[in-house]
C-alpha positions as CSV (number, residue, x, y, z in Angstrom):
1,X,70.9,101.6,75.3
2,X,72.6,102.5,72.1
3,X,71.0,105.9,71.9
4,X,72.2,106.6,75.5
5,X,75.7,105.6,74.4
6,X,75.6,107.7,71.3
7,X,74.4,110.7,73.2
8,X,77.1,110.2,75.8
9,X,79.8,110.0,73.2
10,X,78.6,113.2,71.5
11,X,78.7,115.0,74.8
12,X,82.4,113.9,75.6
13,X,83.6,114.7,72.1
14,X,81.9,118.1,72.1
15,X,83.6,119.0,75.4
16,X,87.1,117.5,74.5
17,X,88.8,120.5,73.1
18,X,87.6,122.9,75.9
19,X,90.2,124.2,78.6
20,X,93.5,122.4,77.9
21,X,95.7,119.6,78.3
22,X,95.9,117.8,81.6
23,X,99.4,117.5,83.2
24,X,99.1,113.7,82.6
25,X,98.2,114.1,79.0
26,X,101.3,116.2,78.4
27,X,103.3,113.4,80.2
28,X,101.7,110.7,78.0
29,X,102.8,112.7,74.9
30,X,106.4,112.9,76.2
31,X,106.4,109.3,77.1
32,X,105.2,108.5,73.7
33,X,108.2,110.4,72.3
34,X,110.4,107.9,74.4
35,X,108.3,104.9,73.6
36,X,109.4,101.8,75.6
37,X,108.0,98.6,76.9
38,X,107.8,100.1,80.4
39,X,108.0,103.2,82.5
40,X,108.7,103.6,86.2
41,X,105.0,104.5,86.9
42,X,103.1,102.9,84.1
43,X,103.0,100.2,81.2
44,X,103.3,101.4,77.7
45,X,99.6,101.2,76.4
46,X,98.5,104.9,77.1
47,X,101.8,106.5,75.9
48,X,101.4,104.3,72.7
49,X,97.9,105.7,72.2
50,X,99.1,109.2,72.8
51,X,101.9,108.7,70.2
52,X,99.5,107.3,67.7
53,X,97.1,110.4,68.0
54,X,100.0,112.7,67.9
55,X,101.3,111.2,64.7
56,X,97.9,112.1,63.0
57,X,97.7,115.6,64.3
58,X,100.2,116.7,67.1
59,X,98.2,119.9,68.0
60,X,94.7,118.4,68.2
61,X,93.4,118.0,71.8
62,X,90.1,116.7,70.5
63,X,92.0,113.9,68.6
64,X,94.2,113.0,71.6
65,X,91.0,112.6,73.8
66,X,89.0,110.7,71.2
67,X,90.2,107.1,72.3
68,X,89.2,108.0,75.9
69,X,85.7,109.1,74.9
70,X,85.3,105.9,73.0
71,X,86.5,103.8,75.9
72,X,84.1,105.6,78.2
73,X,81.3,104.9,75.8
74,X,82.2,101.3,75.8
75,X,81.8,101.2,79.5
76,X,78.2,102.6,79.0
77,X,77.4,100.0,76.5
78,X,78.8,97.2,78.7
79,X,76.6,98.3,81.6
80,X,73.5,97.9,79.3
81,X,74.8,94.4,78.3
82,X,75.5,93.5,81.9
83,X,71.8,94.3,82.7
84,X,70.8,92.0,79.7
85,X,73.0,89.2,81.0
86,X,71.5,89.7,84.4
87,X,68.0,89.0,82.8
88,X,66.8,92.6,82.1
89,X,64.9,93.7,79.0
90,X,65.4,96.8,76.9
91,X,64.2,99.1,79.7
92,X,66.6,97.7,82.2
93,X,69.4,98.0,79.7
94,X,68.6,101.5,79.0
95,X,68.4,102.4,82.7
96,X,71.6,100.8,83.4
97,X,73.4,102.5,80.5
98,X,71.8,105.9,81.4
99,X,73.0,105.6,85.0
100,X,76.5,104.8,84.2
101,X,76.5,107.6,81.5
102,X,75.4,110.0,84.1
103,X,78.1,109.1,86.7
104,X,80.6,111.6,87.7
105,X,83.5,109.3,87.6
106,X,82.7,107.9,84.1
107,X,82.4,111.4,82.8
108,X,85.6,112.5,84.4
109,X,87.7,109.8,83.1
110,X,86.1,109.9,79.7
111,X,86.9,113.6,79.2
112,X,90.7,113.2,79.0
113,X,93.3,110.6,78.0
114,X,94.4,108.6,81.0
115,X,95.3,105.1,82.1
116,X,92.1,105.1,84.3
117,X,89.6,105.2,81.4
118,X,91.2,102.3,79.6
119,X,91.4,100.4,83.0
120,X,87.7,101.0,83.6
121,X,86.9,99.8,80.0
122,X,89.0,96.7,80.3
123,X,87.4,95.8,83.7
124,X,83.9,96.4,82.3
125,X,84.6,94.0,79.4
126,X,85.9,91.4,81.8
127,X,82.9,91.8,84.0
128,X,80.6,91.4,81.1
129,X,82.3,88.3,79.8
130,X,82.3,86.6,83.2
131,X,78.5,87.3,83.4
132,X,78.2,85.6,80.0
133,X,80.3,82.6,81.3
134,X,78.1,82.3,84.3
135,X,75.0,82.3,82.2
136,X,76.4,79.7,79.6
137,X,78.2,77.4,81.8
138,X,77.2,78.1,85.3
139,X,73.9,76.1,85.1
140,X,71.0,75.7,82.7
141,X,68.5,77.4,85.0
142,X,70.4,80.8,84.6
143,X,69.5,81.4,81.0
144,X,65.8,81.2,81.5
145,X,65.1,84.9,81.4
146,X,67.8,86.0,79.0
147,X,67.5,86.1,75.2
148,X,70.2,83.8,73.6
149,X,72.9,85.8,71.9
150,X,72.6,86.1,68.1
151,X,75.4,86.1,65.6
152,X,78.0,84.8,67.9
153,X,80.5,82.4,66.3
154,X,80.5,78.9,67.6
155,X,84.1,79.0,68.7
156,X,83.3,82.1,71.0
157,X,80.8,80.4,73.4
158,X,81.0,78.5,76.6
159,X,84.3,78.2,78.2
160,X,86.1,79.8,75.2
161,X,85.1,83.1,76.6
162,X,88.0,82.6,79.0
163,X,90.3,83.4,76.0
164,X,88.6,86.7,75.5
165,X,89.2,87.5,79.2
166,X,92.9,86.5,78.9
167,X,93.4,88.9,76.0
168,X,91.6,91.7,77.7
169,X,93.4,91.3,81.0
170,X,96.7,91.1,79.2
171,X,96.1,94.2,77.3
172,X,94.6,95.9,80.4
173,X,97.9,95.2,82.4
174,X,99.8,96.8,79.6
175,X,97.8,99.8,80.5
176,X,97.7,99.8,84.3
177,X,98.9,97.5,86.9
178,X,95.8,98.2,89.0
179,X,93.7,95.8,86.9
180,X,95.4,92.8,88.7
181,X,93.5,93.6,91.9
182,X,89.9,93.3,90.8
183,X,90.8,90.3,88.7
184,X,92.3,88.4,91.6
185,X,89.4,89.5,93.9
186,X,86.9,88.2,91.5
187,X,88.8,84.9,90.9
188,X,89.1,84.3,94.5
189,X,85.4,85.1,95.2
190,X,84.3,82.8,92.4
191,X,86.5,80.0,93.8
192,X,85.2,80.3,97.3
193,X,81.5,81.2,96.4
194,X,81.1,79.8,92.9
195,X,80.0,78.8,90.4
196,X,83.3,76.8,90.4
197,X,82.4,74.8,87.4
198,X,83.6,78.0,85.4
199,X,87.1,76.8,86.1
200,X,86.6,73.1,84.9
201,X,88.0,73.7,81.5
202,X,91.3,73.9,79.8
203,X,90.5,77.3,78.6
204,X,91.0,78.8,82.0
205,X,94.8,78.2,82.3
206,X,95.1,79.1,78.6
207,X,93.5,82.5,79.6
208,X,96.1,82.9,82.3
209,X,98.9,82.1,80.0
210,X,97.6,84.4,77.3
211,X,97.3,87.4,79.9
212,X,100.9,86.6,81.2
213,X,102.3,86.5,77.8
214,X,101.0,89.8,76.7
215,X,102.0,91.4,80.0
216,X,105.6,89.8,79.9
217,X,107.4,92.6,78.1
218,X,106.4,95.1,80.8
219,X,107.5,92.7,83.5
220,X,110.9,92.2,81.9
221,X,111.3,96.0,81.7
222,X,110.4,96.4,85.4
223,X,112.7,93.6,86.5
224,X,115.5,95.1,84.4
225,X,115.1,98.6,86.0
226,X,114.7,97.5,89.7
227,X,110.9,97.3,90.0
228,X,110.4,101.1,90.2
229,X,106.6,100.4,90.0
230,X,106.7,99.2,93.6
231,X,108.3,102.3,94.8
232,X,105.8,104.2,92.9
233,X,103.0,102.3,94.7
234,X,104.5,103.1,98.1
235,X,104.6,106.8,97.2
236,X,101.1,106.8,96.2
237,X,99.9,105.0,99.4
238,X,102.0,107.6,101.3
239,X,99.9,110.4,99.7
240,X,102.2,111.8,97.1
241,X,99.6,112.1,94.4
242,X,97.4,115.0,94.0
243,X,94.3,112.7,94.0
244,X,95.5,110.7,97.0
245,X,92.8,110.1,99.8
246,X,92.7,109.5,103.5
247,X,90.8,106.3,104.6
248,X,87.9,108.4,105.7
249,X,87.8,110.3,102.5
250,X,88.1,107.1,100.5
251,X,84.9,105.8,102.2
252,X,83.0,109.2,101.8
253,X,84.0,109.6,98.2
254,X,82.4,106.2,97.2
255,X,79.1,108.0,97.7
256,X,80.2,110.6,95.1
257,X,82.0,108.6,92.4
258,X,78.7,107.8,90.5
259,X,76.9,110.8,91.9
260,X,75.1,110.8,95.2
261,X,71.6,110.4,93.6
262,X,72.8,106.9,92.3
263,X,73.7,105.5,95.7
264,X,70.3,103.9,96.2
265,X,70.5,102.2,92.9
266,X,74.0,100.8,93.2
267,X,73.4,99.9,96.9
268,X,70.4,98.0,95.9
269,X,72.4,96.3,93.1
270,X,75.0,95.2,95.7
271,X,72.4,93.8,97.9
272,X,70.8,91.9,95.1
273,X,74.2,90.4,94.0
274,X,75.0,89.4,97.5
275,X,71.6,87.5,97.8
276,X,71.9,85.6,94.5
277,X,74.2,82.6,94.8
278,X,75.0,82.9,91.1
279,X,76.4,86.3,91.3
280,X,77.5,86.6,94.9
281,X,81.1,86.6,93.8
282,X,80.7,90.1,92.5
283,X,79.5,91.4,95.8
284,X,82.2,89.6,97.7
285,X,84.9,91.1,95.2
286,X,83.6,94.6,95.9
287,X,84.0,94.0,99.5
288,X,87.5,92.6,99.3
289,X,88.6,95.6,97.0
290,X,87.1,98.0,99.4
291,X,89.1,96.5,102.4
292,X,92.4,96.1,100.4
293,X,92.1,99.7,99.0
294,X,91.5,101.3,102.5
295,X,94.3,99.2,104.1
296,X,96.8,100.0,101.4
297,X,96.0,103.8,101.0
298,X,94.4,103.4,97.6
299,X,92.6,106.2,95.8
300,X,88.9,106.5,95.8
301,X,88.5,105.8,92.2
302,X,90.3,102.4,92.5
303,X,86.8,100.9,93.2
304,X,85.1,102.8,90.2
305,X,85.2,99.8,88.0
306,X,82.9,97.8,90.2
307,X,80.0,100.2,90.0
308,X,78.7,99.5,86.4
309,X,77.9,95.9,87.6
310,X,76.3,97.2,90.7
311,X,74.2,99.7,88.9
312,X,73.2,97.1,86.2
313,X,72.2,94.6,89.0
314,X,70.0,97.2,90.5
315,X,68.6,98.5,87.3
316,X,67.0,95.1,86.4
317,X,64.5,94.8,89.2
318,X,63.9,98.6,89.3
319,X,62.9,98.6,85.6
320,X,60.7,95.6,86.2
321,X,59.0,97.5,89.2
322,X,58.5,100.7,87.0
323,X,56.8,98.5,84.3
324,X,54.8,100.7,81.9
325,X,54.0,103.4,84.5
326,X,55.0,106.7,82.9
327,X,54.8,108.7,86.1
328,X,57.5,106.4,87.9
329,X,59.6,106.5,84.9
330,X,59.4,110.2,84.6
331,X,60.5,110.4,88.4
332,X,63.4,108.0,87.8
333,X,64.4,109.9,84.5
334,X,64.4,113.3,86.5
335,X,66.7,111.7,89.1
336,X,69.1,110.5,86.4
337,X,68.9,113.8,84.5
338,X,69.8,115.8,87.6
339,X,72.7,113.5,88.4
340,X,73.8,113.9,84.7
341,X,73.8,117.7,85.0
342,X,75.6,117.8,88.3
343,X,78.3,115.4,87.1
344,X,78.7,117.4,83.8
345,X,79.1,120.7,85.5
346,X,81.7,119.3,87.9
347,X,83.6,116.9,85.7
348,X,83.3,118.3,82.2
349,X,84.5,121.8,80.9
350,X,81.1,123.2,81.0
351,X,81.6,126.5,82.8
352,X,83.8,129.3,81.4
353,X,87.4,129.3,82.7
354,X,86.8,132.8,84.1
355,X,84.0,131.6,86.4
356,X,85.8,128.6,87.9
357,X,87.5,130.3,90.8
358,X,84.1,131.4,92.1
359,X,82.5,127.9,92.0
360,X,83.1,124.6,93.9
361,X,84.4,122.9,90.7
362,X,88.0,123.1,91.6
363,X,87.4,121.9,95.2
364,X,85.4,118.8,94.0
365,X,87.3,118.2,90.9
366,X,91.1,118.5,91.4
367,X,91.8,117.6,87.8
368,X,89.9,120.6,86.3
369,X,92.6,123.0,87.6
370,X,95.4,120.9,86.1
371,X,93.9,121.5,82.6
372,X,94.2,125.3,82.8
373,X,97.0,127.8,82.3
374,X,99.8,125.6,80.6
375,X,100.4,128.0,77.6
376,X,100.6,131.0,80.1
377,X,102.9,128.9,82.3
378,X,105.2,128.3,79.4
379,X,105.2,131.8,78.2
380,X,106.5,132.9,81.7
381,X,109.1,130.4,81.8
382,X,110.2,131.5,78.3
383,X,110.4,135.1,79.4
384,X,112.5,134.1,82.4
385,X,114.8,132.3,80.3
386,X,115.1,135.0,77.7
387,X,116.7,137.2,80.3
388,X,119.4,134.6,80.7
389,X,122.0,133.1,78.2
390,X,121.1,130.9,75.2
391,X,122.8,127.9,76.9
392,X,120.7,127.8,80.0
393,X,119.1,124.4,80.7
394,X,115.6,124.0,82.3
395,X,114.9,121.8,85.4
396,X,111.3,121.3,86.5
397,X,109.7,119.9,89.7
398,X,107.3,117.6,87.9
399,X,106.4,115.9,84.7
400,X,103.5,118.1,84.0
401,X,105.8,121.2,83.7
402,X,108.3,119.6,81.7
403,X,105.6,118.2,79.3
404,X,104.0,121.6,78.9
405,X,107.4,123.1,78.1
406,X,107.9,120.5,75.4
407,X,104.5,121.1,74.0
408,X,104.4,124.9,74.1
409,X,108.1,125.9,74.3
410,X,108.9,126.1,70.6
411,X,107.9,129.8,70.0
412,X,110.2,130.8,72.9
413,X,113.2,128.7,71.8
414,X,113.1,126.7,75.0
415,X,115.3,123.6,75.0
416,X,114.3,120.2,76.1
417,X,113.5,120.3,79.8
418,X,114.7,118.1,82.5
419,X,113.1,116.8,85.7
420,X,113.8,114.2,88.3
421,X,110.1,113.3,88.3
422,X,109.1,109.7,87.3
423,X,110.2,108.9,83.7
424,X,111.9,112.2,83.1
425,X,114.5,111.1,85.6
426,X,115.2,108.1,83.3
427,X,115.5,110.3,80.3
428,X,118.6,112.0,81.8
429,X,120.1,115.1,83.4
430,X,121.2,118.5,82.0
431,X,124.5,118.5,80.3
432,X,127.6,118.5,82.6
433,X,128.5,121.6,80.7
434,X,125.4,123.6,82.0
435,X,126.7,126.0,84.6
436,X,123.3,127.8,84.6
437,X,120.0,126.1,85.0
438,X,116.5,127.8,85.2
439,X,114.5,125.8,87.8
440,X,110.7,125.6,87.8
441,X,108.7,124.8,90.9
442,X,111.6,123.8,93.0
443,X,112.2,125.5,96.3
444,X,115.3,127.1,97.7
445,X,116.0,124.5,100.4
446,X,115.9,121.7,97.9
447,X,118.0,123.4,95.3
448,X,120.9,124.1,97.8
449,X,121.9,120.5,97.4
450,X,122.6,121.0,93.8
451,X,124.0,124.7,93.4
452,X,126.0,127.1,95.5
453,X,124.5,130.3,93.9
454,X,120.7,130.7,93.7
455,X,119.0,133.8,92.4
456,X,115.1,134.3,92.3
457,X,113.8,134.7,88.7
458,X,110.1,135.2,89.5
459,X,107.1,133.0,90.1
460,X,104.2,131.5,88.1
461,X,100.9,133.3,87.9
462,X,98.1,131.9,85.7
463,X,96.3,135.3,85.8
464,X,93.1,133.7,86.5
465,X,93.2,133.2,90.3
466,X,93.0,129.5,89.9
467,X,94.8,127.7,92.6
468,X,96.3,124.7,90.8
469,X,99.7,123.0,91.5
470,X,101.6,125.6,89.5
471,X,100.1,128.7,90.8
472,X,102.7,130.7,92.7
473,X,105.4,128.2,92.1
474,X,109.0,129.8,92.2
475,X,111.6,130.3,89.4
476,X,115.3,130.2,90.3
477,X,118.5,130.5,88.5
478,X,120.7,127.9,89.6
479,X,124.5,128.6,89.1
480,X,127.7,126.8,90.0
481,X,126.5,123.3,90.4
482,X,128.2,121.4,93.3
483,X,129.2,118.7,90.9
484,X,128.7,117.6,87.2
485,X,125.0,117.0,86.7
486,X,125.5,113.4,85.8
487,X,126.9,112.9,89.4
488,X,124.0,114.9,90.9
489,X,121.2,113.3,89.0
490,X,120.7,110.3,91.3
491,X,119.8,112.7,94.1
492,X,117.2,114.4,91.9
493,X,115.1,111.2,91.4
494,X,111.6,111.2,92.9
495,X,108.6,109.1,92.1
496,X,105.0,110.0,92.7
């Protein structure tokens, strides 16, 4: 298990500097420069991590992505430990860890800084600790096949594990609101299907209080700003995100999140959990999350946190069946290796950038295209502005464009950009004295509500033939605003 985790970490760290920043990473860096207890689209944890990494070296993409690689590696370790809690020996633990390490979703989120990777790590820890709770206080018969933990302090045993859950959930909710859904789904499932004795302790309400206390500053910020996170959630449910899915695609993508070759293993794990009264709550929680996600327009990866426990549950009996038969282990190892290679090619920066347009990578992995071309994008914006006056402001369509200009704009003397997208709207409009604004990615029909004089200033071309969100986007010079920008700014706000 530990060898698998170490190899996984090495692969992620080796690939971290390739291609370039993802639009979200550029946004996190910008949010870190405007550090706050909350943002309209997220809590402060990931921007804080981005700020900390940038404080060490603002130009290192490797350093920025290092926390993500470590968080994803923690998920791999947790998967192996889940197999141990479920009664598996070293072989089962290694199989569970290898399966999770080979998963497309885990590789993808581990490659770059995002709220998703920390959300996955937090939920994996919670799942592992709940398994420990079930083993330690869910009934004496459940510890028969599990080696007792070593070097665990006395205070951190039995119901006191609830305090760990409270801290992890509280920190997780300071990273991403999404964590509340699997937490509630599992709690409801445990209350209905048991073991209910887990809740017969004062440490359970203490855990709730701890989580709420850690989460509280973000809630206060949201309340003070009109709860923009709800508007953001409705926008995503309506399909505003580049990774939004239709209900049919949501279902189909579940077979690809971990890699198609792992479907039999996690499906077997789901079946095994559903049949075991001690762990049935996990299977029910998966079903509840599946239904809620489809009904509310959730993204496919919203279920991603449940698959490590399913793979671990499947790995235990499979490893027992394999026994010491080398031929069987070779066959299983071959399947995991093929899954690993396929996931790596699609979700890690393995191929040269020049080859991407001729491969299915960009079709399968939307995020790959969003890590390419930002320096060239900024250079073209800089060239367009150089043809204008030195007082021309910049207005972009989205936070990725604005973040790229902040990151790469200094050599072109580009000013701080503005955007109506998410947090950038909160950070303010162009100066009321700005009579000329260079707009990026905004179409003519939209801009007519702000300016009376619009002149084309070119369009973005990454020069690689890669059809990402910025390719072919227009540049306009917006003159003679219809009102001061401070008055127009409420109409520029958009969340998504």
